[in-house]
SEKE-159419 format. One line per field, with one value per residue (C-alpha): residue number from 1; residue in one letter; chain; x, y negated, z. Coordinates in Angstrom, 1 decimal, padded with zeros to 4 digits. Layout:
<pts>
num	[NUM | ...] .
residuo	[A | ...] .
cadena	[A | ...] .
u	[X | ...] .
v	[Y | ...] .
w	[Z | ...] .
</pts>
This chain:
<pts>
num	[1 | 2 | 3 | 4 | 5 | 6 | 7 | 8 | 9 | 10 | 11 | 12 | 13 | 14 | 15 | 16 | 17 | 18 | 19 | 20 | 21 | 22 | 23 | 24 | 25 | 26 | 27 | 28 | 29 | 30 | 31 | 32 | 33 | 34 | 35 | 36 | 37 | 38 | 39 | 40 | 41 | 42 | 43 | 44 | 45 | 46 | 47 | 48 | 49 | 50 | 51 | 52 | 53 | 54 | 55 | 56 | 57 | 58 | 59 | 60 | 61 | 62 | 63 | 64 | 65 | 66 | 67 | 68 | 69 | 70 | 71 | 72 | 73 | 74 | 75 | 76 | 77 | 78 | 79 | 80 | 81 | 82 | 83 | 84 | 85 | 86 | 87 | 88 | 89 | 90 | 91 | 92 | 93 | 94 | 95 | 96 | 97 | 98 | 99 | 100 | 101 | 102 | 103 | 104 | 105 | 106 | 107 | 108 | 109 | 110 | 111 | 112 | 113 | 114 | 115 | 116 | 117 | 118 | 119 | 120 | 121 | 122 | 123 | 124 | 125 | 126 | 127 | 128 | 129 | 130 | 131 | 132 | 133 | 134 | 135 | 136 | 137 | 138 | 139 | 140 | 141 | 142 | 143 | 144 | 145 | 146 | 147 | 148 | 149 | 150 | 151 | 152 | 153 | 154 | 155 | 156 | 157 | 158 | 159 | 160 | 161 | 162 | 163 | 164 | 165 | 166 | 167 | 168 | 169 | 170 | 171 | 172 | 173 | 174 | 175 | 176 | 177 | 178 | 179 | 180 | 181 | 182 | 183 | 184 | 185 | 186 | 187 | 188 | 189 | 190 | 191 | 192 | 193 | 194 | 195 | 196 | 197 | 198 | 199 | 200 | 201 | 202 | 203 | 204 | 205 | 206 | 207 | 208 | 209 | 210 | 211 | 212 | 213 | 214 | 215 | 216 | 217 | 218 | 219 | 220 | 221 | 222 | 223 | 224 | 225 | 226 | 227 | 228 | 229 | 230 | 231 | 232 | 233 | 234 | 235 | 236 | 237 | 238 | 239 | 240 | 241 | 242 | 243 | 244 | 245 | 246 | 247 | 248 | 249 | 250 | 251 | 252 | 253 | 254 | 255 | 256 | 257 | 258 | 259 | 260 | 261] .
residuo	[D | D | D | E | D | G | L | S | E | E | Y | D | S | W | I | S | N | F | C | S | L | F | G | H | D | Y | F | V | E | I | S | T | E | F | I | E | D | D | F | N | L | S | G | L | S | S | M | V | S | Y | Y | R | E | S | L | N | L | I | L | D | I | G | P | E | S | E | I | N | I | P | A | M | P | L | I | E | H | S | A | E | V | L | Y | G | L | I | H | A | R | F | I | L | T | K | P | G | L | T | L | M | A | E | K | Y | E | N | R | N | F | G | S | C | S | R | V | N | C | E | G | M | Y | L | L | P | V | G | L | Y | D | Q | P | G | L | D | T | V | R | L | F | C | P | S | C | S | D | I | Y | F | P | S | S | S | R | Y | L | N | I | D | G | A | C | F | G | T | T | F | P | G | L | F | I | K | L | Y | P | E | I | Q | R | Q | C | N | L | R | S | K | D | S | F | S | L | K | I | F | G | F | K | I | N | E | L | S | V | S | G | P | R | M | K | W | L | R | Q | K | P | K | S | K | E | E | I | E | E | F | N | R | C | E | Y | L | I | P | Y | D | G | N | S | G | S | S | S | S | N | P | N | N | S | N | N | N | S | D | N | S | D | E | E | E | E | E | E] .
cadena	[A | A | A | A | A | A | A | A | A | A | A | A | A | A | A | A | A | A | A | A | A | A | A | A | A | A | A | A | A | A | A | A | A | A | A | A | A | A | A | A | A | A | A | A | A | A | A | A | A | A | A | A | A | A | A | A | A | A | A | A | A | A | A | A | A | A | A | A | A | A | A | A | A | A | A | A | A | A | A | A | A | A | A | A | A | A | A | A | A | A | A | A | A | A | A | A | A | A | A | A | A | A | A | A | A | A | A | A | A | A | A | A | A | A | A | A | A | A | A | A | A | A | A | A | A | A | A | A | A | A | A | A | A | A | A | A | A | A | A | A | A | A | A | A | A | A | A | A | A | A | A | A | A | A | A | A | A | A | A | A | A | A | A | A | A | A | A | A | A | A | A | A | A | A | A | A | A | A | A | A | A | A | A | A | A | A | A | A | A | A | A | A | A | A | A | A | A | A | A | A | A | A | A | A | A | A | A | A | A | A | A | A | A | A | A | A | A | A | A | A | A | A | A | A | A | A | A | A | A | A | A | A | A | A | A | A | A | A | A | A | A | A | A | A | A | A | A | A | A | A | A | A | A | A | A | A | A | A | A | A | A] .
u	[-045.6 | -043.6 | -043.1 | -041.9 | -039.4 | -038.1 | -037.7 | -035.8 | -033.5 | -032.7 | -032.1 | -028.4 | -027.1 | -025.3 | -022.1 | -022.4 | -023.3 | -020.3 | -017.8 | -019.1 | -018.7 | -016.2 | -012.7 | -013.7 | -012.4 | -009.6 | -012.3 | -013.8 | -017.3 | -017.3 | -019.6 | -022.5 | -021.6 | -018.3 | -019.9 | -022.6 | -020.0 | -019.4 | -015.9 | -014.8 | -016.0 | -014.3 | -013.2 | -014.7 | -017.6 | -015.3 | -013.7 | -016.9 | -019.7 | -023.3 | -021.9 | -025.2 | -026.9 | -023.9 | -023.8 | -027.5 | -027.1 | -024.2 | -026.3 | -029.4 | -031.3 | -034.0 | -033.3 | -034.4 | -035.9 | -036.7 | -033.5 | -033.4 | -032.9 | -029.9 | -028.1 | -028.3 | -025.1 | -023.2 | -024.5 | -023.6 | -020.1 | -019.7 | -020.9 | -018.2 | -015.5 | -016.8 | -016.9 | -013.3 | -012.2 | -014.0 | -012.5 | -008.9 | -009.7 | -011.6 | -008.7 | -006.5 | -008.8 | -008.6 | -011.7 | -010.6 | -007.0 | -008.5 | -010.6 | -007.6 | -005.5 | -008.0 | -007.6 | -003.8 | -003.7 | -005.9 | -003.5 | -006.3 | -003.8 | -001.4 | 002.3 | 005.5 | 006.8 | 010.4 | 012.3 | 014.2 | 011.0 | 009.9 | 006.2 | 005.9 | 002.3 | 001.5 | -000.4 | -002.5 | -001.2 | -002.0 | 000.6 | -001.6 | -004.3 | -006.3 | -008.7 | -008.3 | -004.5 | -003.4 | -004.5 | -003.8 | -000.4 | 000.8 | 003.6 | 006.0 | 007.3 | 010.3 | 011.8 | 010.1 | 009.0 | 005.6 | 004.0 | 001.0 | -001.8 | -001.4 | -005.0 | -006.5 | -009.6 | -007.9 | -006.4 | -009.4 | -009.3 | -008.3 | -005.2 | -006.8 | -009.2 | -006.2 | -004.1 | -000.4 | -000.4 | -002.0 | 001.0 | 003.4 | 000.8 | -000.2 | 003.4 | 004.0 | 000.8 | 001.7 | 005.5 | 005.2 | 005.4 | 008.7 | 010.0 | 009.0 | 010.9 | 014.0 | 013.9 | 014.1 | 017.2 | 018.1 | 020.5 | 019.8 | 020.5 | 023.6 | 024.2 | 027.3 | 029.3 | 031.4 | 031.3 | 032.3 | 029.9 | 029.1 | 030.5 | 027.9 | 028.9 | 028.1 | 025.0 | 023.8 | 025.0 | 022.8 | 020.9 | 019.2 | 021.0 | 021.4 | 017.6 | 017.4 | 020.5 | 019.8 | 022.1 | 023.4 | 026.2 | 025.7 | 027.7 | 025.6 | 022.4 | 023.6 | 024.7 | 021.3 | 019.3 | 021.6 | 021.4 | 017.9 | 016.5 | 019.8 | 021.6 | 024.9 | 028.1 | 030.9 | 034.1 | 035.3 | 032.2 | 032.8 | 029.0 | 028.0 | 024.5 | 026.1 | 028.7 | 027.4 | 030.9 | 031.2 | 029.2 | 031.7 | 034.6 | 033.3 | 032.8 | 036.3 | 037.7 | 035.8 | 037.2 | 040.7 | 040.3 | 039.1 | 042.1 | 044.5 | 042.9] .
v	[-014.0 | -014.6 | -010.8 | -010.5 | -013.3 | -011.7 | -008.4 | -010.1 | -011.8 | -008.6 | -006.6 | -005.7 | -004.2 | -000.8 | -002.6 | -005.0 | -002.0 | 000.0 | -002.8 | -003.6 | 000.0 | 000.6 | 000.9 | -000.5 | -004.0 | -003.4 | -003.4 | -006.4 | -006.6 | -005.9 | -008.1 | -006.2 | -007.8 | -006.0 | -002.7 | -003.1 | -003.5 | 000.0 | -001.0 | -001.4 | 002.1 | 003.9 | 007.4 | 007.5 | 009.7 | 012.7 | 012.1 | 011.9 | 014.4 | 013.0 | 010.0 | 008.5 | 009.0 | 007.6 | 004.5 | 003.9 | 004.2 | 001.6 | -000.8 | -000.2 | 001.2 | 003.8 | 007.3 | 008.2 | 011.4 | 013.0 | 014.0 | 017.1 | 016.3 | 018.7 | 016.9 | 013.5 | 013.9 | 014.9 | 011.9 | 009.5 | 010.9 | 010.7 | 007.1 | 006.2 | 007.9 | 006.1 | 002.7 | 003.3 | 004.0 | 000.9 | -001.1 | -000.1 | -001.7 | -004.7 | -005.9 | -006.1 | -008.8 | -012.5 | -012.5 | -009.4 | -010.7 | -013.9 | -012.0 | -009.8 | -013.0 | -014.2 | -011.0 | -011.2 | -014.7 | -013.6 | -010.7 | -008.2 | -005.6 | -006.1 | -007.1 | -005.1 | -003.6 | -003.7 | -006.3 | -007.9 | -008.4 | -010.9 | -010.1 | -010.0 | -009.4 | -006.0 | -005.0 | -001.8 | 000.6 | 004.1 | 006.8 | 008.1 | 006.8 | 010.0 | 010.5 | 013.1 | 013.4 | 011.0 | 008.3 | 004.6 | 003.2 | -000.3 | -001.9 | -004.5 | -006.9 | -007.8 | -004.3 | -002.7 | 000.2 | 001.8 | 002.5 | 004.2 | 001.9 | 001.0 | 002.0 | 005.5 | 003.9 | 003.5 | 007.0 | 008.4 | 005.8 | 007.3 | 005.6 | 005.7 | 003.0 | 000.6 | 002.3 | 002.1 | -001.2 | -003.7 | -004.7 | -005.3 | -007.4 | -009.3 | -010.3 | -011.4 | -013.5 | -015.2 | -016.2 | -017.7 | -014.1 | -013.5 | -016.9 | -015.8 | -012.5 | -014.4 | -016.4 | -013.2 | -011.3 | -008.3 | -006.9 | -003.4 | -002.3 | -000.1 | 002.0 | 001.5 | 003.7 | 001.7 | -001.2 | 000.7 | 001.1 | 004.6 | 005.6 | 005.6 | 009.2 | 010.4 | 012.4 | 009.7 | 006.9 | 004.3 | 006.2 | 004.5 | 001.3 | 000.8 | 000.6 | -002.7 | -004.3 | -007.4 | -009.4 | -012.5 | -014.1 | -015.5 | -012.7 | -010.1 | -011.7 | -011.8 | -008.2 | -007.2 | -009.0 | -007.4 | -003.8 | -003.8 | -001.6 | 000.0 | 003.1 | 002.0 | 003.2 | 004.7 | 004.7 | 007.8 | 009.9 | 010.6 | 010.9 | 010.4 | 009.2 | 006.4 | 005.2 | 003.9 | 004.2 | 007.9 | 008.9 | 007.1 | 008.5 | 012.1 | 011.6 | 010.3 | 013.2 | 015.7 | 014.1 | 014.3 | 018.0 | 018.7 | 016.9 | 018.9 | 022.1] .
w	[007.4 | 010.6 | 011.0 | 007.3 | 007.8 | 011.0 | 009.1 | 006.3 | 008.7 | 010.6 | 007.5 | 006.9 | 003.7 | 003.7 | 002.9 | 005.9 | 008.2 | 006.9 | 007.4 | 010.9 | 012.2 | 014.9 | 013.4 | 010.0 | 010.5 | 008.0 | 005.2 | 003.4 | 002.0 | -001.7 | -003.8 | -005.4 | -008.7 | -008.7 | -007.9 | -010.5 | -013.2 | -014.7 | -015.9 | -012.2 | -011.5 | -014.4 | -013.5 | -010.0 | -011.0 | -011.3 | -007.9 | -005.7 | -005.4 | -005.4 | -007.3 | -008.5 | -005.2 | -003.3 | -005.5 | -005.1 | -001.3 | -001.3 | -003.4 | -001.3 | -004.3 | -003.6 | -004.8 | -008.3 | -007.1 | -003.7 | -001.8 | 000.3 | 004.0 | 004.4 | 001.6 | 003.2 | 005.4 | 002.3 | 000.4 | 003.2 | 003.4 | -000.4 | -000.2 | 002.3 | 000.1 | -003.0 | -001.2 | -000.1 | -003.7 | -004.9 | -002.1 | -003.2 | -006.6 | -005.3 | -003.1 | -006.2 | -007.6 | -006.8 | -004.5 | -002.8 | -002.2 | -000.8 | 001.7 | 002.7 | 003.1 | 005.7 | 007.6 | 007.3 | 008.7 | 011.6 | 012.3 | 011.9 | 010.7 | 013.7 | 013.8 | 013.4 | 016.6 | 015.4 | 017.5 | 014.6 | 012.6 | 015.3 | 015.1 | 011.3 | 010.2 | 008.7 | 005.6 | 005.1 | 002.5 | 001.3 | 000.6 | -002.2 | -004.5 | -004.3 | -001.3 | 001.3 | 001.3 | 004.1 | 006.4 | 006.2 | 007.1 | 007.9 | 005.8 | 007.2 | 004.5 | 006.7 | 007.3 | 004.3 | 006.5 | 007.3 | 010.6 | 012.1 | 013.3 | 017.0 | 017.8 | 017.3 | 015.9 | 012.5 | 012.3 | 010.4 | 007.7 | 004.3 | 002.8 | -000.6 | 000.6 | 000.2 | -002.3 | -003.1 | -005.0 | -002.6 | -000.4 | -003.3 | -005.3 | -002.1 | -001.4 | -005.0 | -005.0 | -001.7 | -001.8 | 001.7 | 003.1 | 001.5 | 002.8 | 006.3 | 005.8 | 004.8 | 008.0 | 010.1 | 011.0 | 008.8 | 011.3 | 012.6 | 016.2 | 016.7 | 019.8 | 021.8 | 024.3 | 026.7 | 024.4 | 021.2 | 018.3 | 017.3 | 013.8 | 011.1 | 010.1 | 013.6 | 014.3 | 016.7 | 014.5 | 012.8 | 010.1 | 007.1 | 007.8 | 004.0 | 003.7 | 005.5 | 004.0 | 001.9 | -000.4 | 001.3 | -000.8 | -004.2 | -005.8 | -004.0 | -005.1 | -008.7 | -008.6 | -007.0 | -009.8 | -012.4 | -011.1 | -009.6 | -012.4 | -013.7 | -012.7 | -011.1 | -012.8 | -010.8 | -012.8 | -011.0 | -011.5 | -015.2 | -015.8 | -019.4 | -018.3 | -016.1 | -018.5 | -021.9 | -023.4 | -022.6 | -025.7 | -027.9 | -026.1 | -026.4 | -030.2 | -030.6 | -028.7 | -030.8 | -034.0 | -032.7 | -031.9 | -035.4 | -036.9 | -034.8 | -036.0] .
</pts>
């Protein structure tokens, strides 16, 4: 009996072992209840080879039939890919966001190296939702830019394990992050030569400065909220897609031409 108790205490699930591997500390442990719900796995069977065998391996369920030894490495790899895809969905749920918030507070994802961001904590993000396209990046809520992980141990993690949605949803759920961003400087560094700033149009000038510009005055904030999802209209462009009145003007002009004829 003592031996059986010792074995049960030493037993670790596949999920625990996977998350404890070197370089896997970005991951959180997914509950088996979430994985066992077929709705949460919708569409994943077509994205992963050896789907059923990989799922059984993740859930520590014995194989339904005997598995060839040469196929085991392929199944293990497919199980890691499948867990990553499930992980990207799990961290969008309330339990998953809570676990990721604990890692965020412990600065497990690192902090931004940009000076003006003043050590803002980073969030993992994927450039694609499909596996095998690119590795994980780290998003800074302050400067809205992405960075490579500081350690090479994370460079083999697929970005699809975190997906493209997580950072935006995480920031919306925790408004304190946006408040911390507002307390940080939005100024960007500008090079100088003998005390004179380099012109923005110069080759060595400050590029992409507009990306970090934020509305400051009340008028700028109102204009930002009004135009956030609209195409700005330039009165000098003469573009019919930008000016809603152009269609009426064009119809009036055509009527006048017909009358002259």
